[in-house]
Steps between C-alpha positions, in 0.01 A plus 500: 500500500191555720202677351248584785312822561447451877796626693434255785484203268795622298715521805380158623588337174831678500567367850385139399708493193811656646511225761541233236858452403398385149344837423596875480254781455623728223204733490162556685251721333148614558348493151507320167620821334800518739571129431503545123738793549738312724495179309766576238727644771491228768422200264361275777512124478140484633213744583261482793191656354194643686172490313313802634720798421416873456492597128607196295400179678714185530334328206589770251844535655550126437393534143740802455791326659456177306485709183785737566748312725379147584579426864375232732204636693349363828159649581459582869116508549231541764347151498159587634370755248335366184599792277865483602500121434356561158761755415764272638399210279493733194852617591601131486341483158696811402832343595544507877635165626327446832285650767557496872317639806585850624648523854274696739715551800775345718257401775259317271476126526672332207732793426810287488333263259390784269840663521680180410264441208559853369880462512506150349277602220707808427823292505356227284337722241808714467651196319221463242616612147204717407696684231566172316127411537394838371726465193335172430141630543450565132706198396311218335635182660647244277304171514616305805701180453268199407368342819531127563220313315182467691248209472281544201181404678456721808223491752292814513606750776270539802674789682769770443755578765717814448767647726733807495725710725696815416343666192194280540204735520533650152604160353189334654288797371631442150454123505158489664395805297539298188251240619136522388219572748368151445837328576396142596754419775531607862821698559704465824760782541799545723669838506785575741400825671461646851190374670361850555478547131335176383135615527579816313692307240217269435259792464740674261553183291120453476465849360745442218432146376168350363469236765369553857782492757478447871716371788460124545304362807569172659254232396373684194432312181677671200272604223584528131602850389577620851841603635591402856786689657699361794431726798790681667733269690298186421566204274243416225449131398258279327367226727457144354126546531516805265443787746753767599726474799623826650750430780757657733730200463871590542658695214681304225840646419404811689182548282139502627308471273732261311447431133663159543220387742229614260660320198575187710134483613385531142749220389361271767137586451469555124787315346503572123194723525691779674631803319789690664654845422804654675579864432770742593653493854807468709612169645371152403153480658261299275775322305487177692117500491502561125735207457251282686212612291689430176597154636129427545434588137384864549581776256717773656604843368790718617542866420790552239812689614440767246194640681560395871582786726699249709573173336547308818195270563439423135869429444508252789197313356669491158823372644324229700302380208166630621411713193309357201556826317641846574306793344536879492237658722270617218468145369406329830141622524412394138659171553296441820186598318587240229564229753181587683290475184649161438368392845139580404 
């Protein structure tokens, strides 16, 4: 189902989606109110949601849909307007699964890329079991299986690396939001998201967590208590000399930024003094890097299946032996705070 108030954009989205053999448009409406009315009738597998709508906006519509009839939602947003970006990020926090750039016309450069991204995201997100996740939202996870024993004497951590993909923004907000303003470690962060949204994502995250957040710059020296976000379409790594490397090196397993490159650089540079966290996301990015960190003696955390929107990346790390412990999302931040205190 397409929810878009602009007739021109609604028709363009209809055209784009109708060309994809994986997808069928079952409804195209101009307001959130119409979407809520049509939802029980057409029961779509996935919703394309505009943010700026007449009457009820896309954020409130997302909240209502997730409360009344949970359905995968992909936010289609204007990438250049700060207020739209802020609403889009809050929609992700309210339950939307991803955000992609709005198409602006058939003649515009990059149209085919944007079109392919929209269709691929709609198709992939249609498979995410949000109903099961919603049912588990109030469920207190049983204690995870006991992890393999870790060395009793552990070197203090020097830096935290954290990565996420689908479902990442709200998960990151929860984890980093649980850290104190005087958190003693630098934080390097990889989030899979369209390049156009990364600056807005960093600004939004900085507004909801106690730590200062900014896009990483090549050659910068990471400071304690600061969060450095991989810029759009760039890898983020830690150089052996301790400064940040931001590069356009080729994608790894179709990902740029790649969590595996971040974790691998931490394994090589910090050894047992690295601290790695892998959260919700599709695919396996980060798993191999987390294995390397753990082999070097670092402590690694994966998000437990009970809270992960998509248990793909964490599951791969657990399967490969890269996870020291799996924790439900609410427990990860407090554990990081505890580990950081032990580093002082």
